[in-house]
N, C-alpha and C positions, 0 to 999 in steps of 0.2 A: 504494500500500500504506500502511495506517495505521501509525503508529509503534508500536514495541514498548515496553511499560511495563517498567521494570527497577528493582528495589530492590537497592542495593549495601549489603551487610552487612559490618560490621567497622570502620565509621567510629568514631573519628577516626584509624584506622590509616593508615599511609603509602600502601600499595598500594591500599587501598580508596579513598583520596582521589584517587589518579591515575585509577582506573577510573571513579569518579563524574564526574570532570571530562570524561573522554572520552565517557561516555554522554551527558552533558548537551550536548556540542557536536556530536554526530553525529545527523543528521536521521532516521536509521533508528530511533532510540530516544527515549524520554522518561524522565527520571529521576523516580522517586517520592521526594518529599522526606521520607523516613523511612528509618531504618537500624537493624537489630537489632545490638546491641552487647553487650559482656561485662558481667558483674555488678560488675566492679571500676571501670568507667568512672564518673567523677563528673559529667561534663557531661550535660545533658539535651537539648542541641542543638548543632549546629556550623554555622558559616557555609560557604557554597559560593560559587563564582564567580558574579558577577552579583548578589550580595546575597541569594541564596536561603538560607533556613534549613532545615536538615535535622534532623528530630526523631530523637533516639536512644532506642531502646526496649531495656530490659534483658530478660533471659529471662523474668522473672515478669510482664511486661506485654505480650509480643508476641502471645500467643494472643487476648487480649481485643481487641487492635487490628485483627486481621485482617478482621472484618466491615466495619469502616469503610473499610479500605484497598481491599477488593474493591468496595465500593459506589462509591468515588471513582475507582478506576483500572481496574476490571475484572480480568481475568486478567493475571498478570504473571510475569516471570522473576526469579529471585533470583541474586545473585552473592555468594559467600562468601569473604571474606578476613578471617577472624576470628582464632582462636587454635588452635594444634594440639590443645589439650586439649578443645576444643569440637567437633571435627570430627564425631564419631559422634553426639553428642546433637543437633547441628544438623541432620545428615542425617535422623535419625529424625523431627525436627520437620517438616522440609520434606516428607518422604514422607507423614507422617500428615495434614498439612494440604493435600496435593496441590499443592505449590509446586515446579515444575520449577526446577532450579538448575544453576549453574556453580560448581564447587568448586575454588578455587585454593589453599586452605589446605593446608599440608602437615601430616604427623603423623597421629595417631590409628591405629586399626586399619583398614588399607586394605581388607583382605578383607571385614571386617564392613561397611564403608562401601558397597562395591559390592553386597554381598548385600542390604543394606537397600533399595537402589534397585531391584534386580531383583525383590524381593518386593512392590513398590509399584505404584501406577497412574501413576507419572510417569516422566519420563526426565531424565537429567542428563549434563553433561559434567564429568568428573573428571580433573584433571591436576595433578601437583605442580609443573609448569613450564608457564606459559602463553605463553612466548616461542616463537612459531612457528618462527623460524629455528634456534633451538637444538634444538627438538624434531626439526626436519628433519635437523639434523646428527647427532643421536643415531640417527635412523632409518637414515642412511647408514652409521653405524658398525655398527648391527645387521645391515644387509645384508652388509657386509664380513665380519663375524664368522661369519655363516652360510655365506657363499659361499667365503671364503678362510681356513678355519681354519688356524692355525699360520703365517700369513703373516709375522709378526714374531718367530718363534721365535729365541731367542738374543739378542734386543735388550733393552737396559736401558730402563726407563721411569721418568720423573720427572713427577709431577703436582703442580702448584702452583695454589692457589686463594686468592683474597682476596675477602672480603666485609666489610661494615660491622661495626664493633666489637660491635654488639648481637647478631650472629648467633653463637651459641655452638657449634652443631653443624657438622660437616663438610657441605659442599654435597652435596645429593642427586644433582645432575647429575654431579659428580665421582665419586661412589660408583658410579653407574650405568656410567660410562665404564670403571671398573676391570673390570667384568664383560666388556665387549666386548674389551678388550685381553687379558684372560685367554684368551678363546676364540681370539684371534689369535696365541696362543702365548707371551705375555709373563707371566712370574711376577711378580706384584705383588699386594699386599693393600691394602684400604682404609685400614688404620692407617698406611700409608706416605705417604698424601697429606699434603703440606705446606700447612698452613693459615696464613693471615696475618690477624690481627685488630687489629694495632697501627697506629693512624692515622699515626703518625710514620713508621714503616717503609713504609707504603703510599704515602705522599707522596714520601719521599726515595729509597727503593730501587726501588719499583715504578713511580713516575711517575704515580700516579693523581691526577687533578685534585682540588684541595682541595675544590671545591664538590660533589664526588661521594663524598667519604669516608664520608658518612652513608648512602649508598645506591649500591652497585655490586656487580658480579659479574665478576671477572677470573679466567680459567682458562687455563692453558697445559699442554699434554701433550707431552712431549719423548721421542722414541725415538732411541736411539743403538745402532748395531751393536756386536757383541762386540769387533771390532778397532778401533772408534772412527772408522772412515773414513766412515760414513754417518749422517746425522742427519735425522730428520723431526720437524716441530713443528706442532701444531695449537693455535690460540689463538682464544678468543672473549672479548672484553671488553665488558661492558655497563656503561654509566654511567647512573645514575638508574633509574627504574622504568617509563619510557614503553613499552618493548617489551612488558611484561607487560599493561599497560592495553590496548594495541592488539590483542594476541592474545586477550584476554578478550572484546573486542567481536566478534571473528570467531567465538568460541565461542558467544556469545549468538545471533548471527544463524543459525549452524548449528543450534543447539538449537531455535530457533523454527521453522525449516524442518522439522526431523525430527518435531517435535510435530504440525505441520500435516499431515505425511505419515502420522500415526497411531502414532508411537513411544510405547510404554508399557512400563514396567519395563525400560528399556534404559539401559546405561551406555556413554557415548561417551568417546573420548579425544581428545587434540589431534592424533593421527595421523588420526583420522576427520575432524576439522576441516580438516586440511591437504588431505586427499583431496577434500573437498567433497561436497555432496549430489549424488545422481544426477539426470539430466535429468527423470526421472519425479517425483522428490521436489520438485524446484524448481518444477514446474508447480503444486504444491499450496500453495506458500508465499504466493502472492498478490503 
């Protein structure tokens, strides 16, 4: 099978950089040395591993660059790790230009985002969290909430989450977990989530390694019975951003396969990626 051409958009951002590194080192893919970036970025190019230079294109220059990119690389998949404010405009651009994409950027109008793809001739994987294992954990919680409603009725819940200082909002994963616990019988609201963004507290009180203070996601969900005799605790601690890069590559491989199987106007999620393509679809992937 020939390698899949991939453009990683959002450089010089941290997650985009991790994804680009993984794309470049994986024989299934080849990295296009170009990245769509935001209007505020001053650089015109960034260096990559191995001395490769990646050209950065701002919104006003990307459409003019497409004919050359297509001539050099043929059809390709795009990865979007840009900025929340650019989500919907970027999706409209990808759909208008018939560029299938994996969207890992959070924010924007998510309903409009999905509708834009469904009205188009392309397919996309859209997920606010590309970490497969965490998505799988959420799926297990969804199953529990549907199958055992009220299981933890009467229990007290404490949710603590820590992310790098630059993340101003509450974790979307933690907010989603609140909904599962509510359906399991626990009274709790998203504004009760305890956020930590102070690097000193993260290092001394949480024990987060200093080298990962600039990029981590530590979550703990604690349930205690009304009489205090029983305690359940669920924890997932992510240091760095490698888990998101690896999940994105799986999303790219899945999207490539589904496009080969004829998917158009389809929105796929990381749950779809976890389940994998059907044997029939796999035979069409080459």
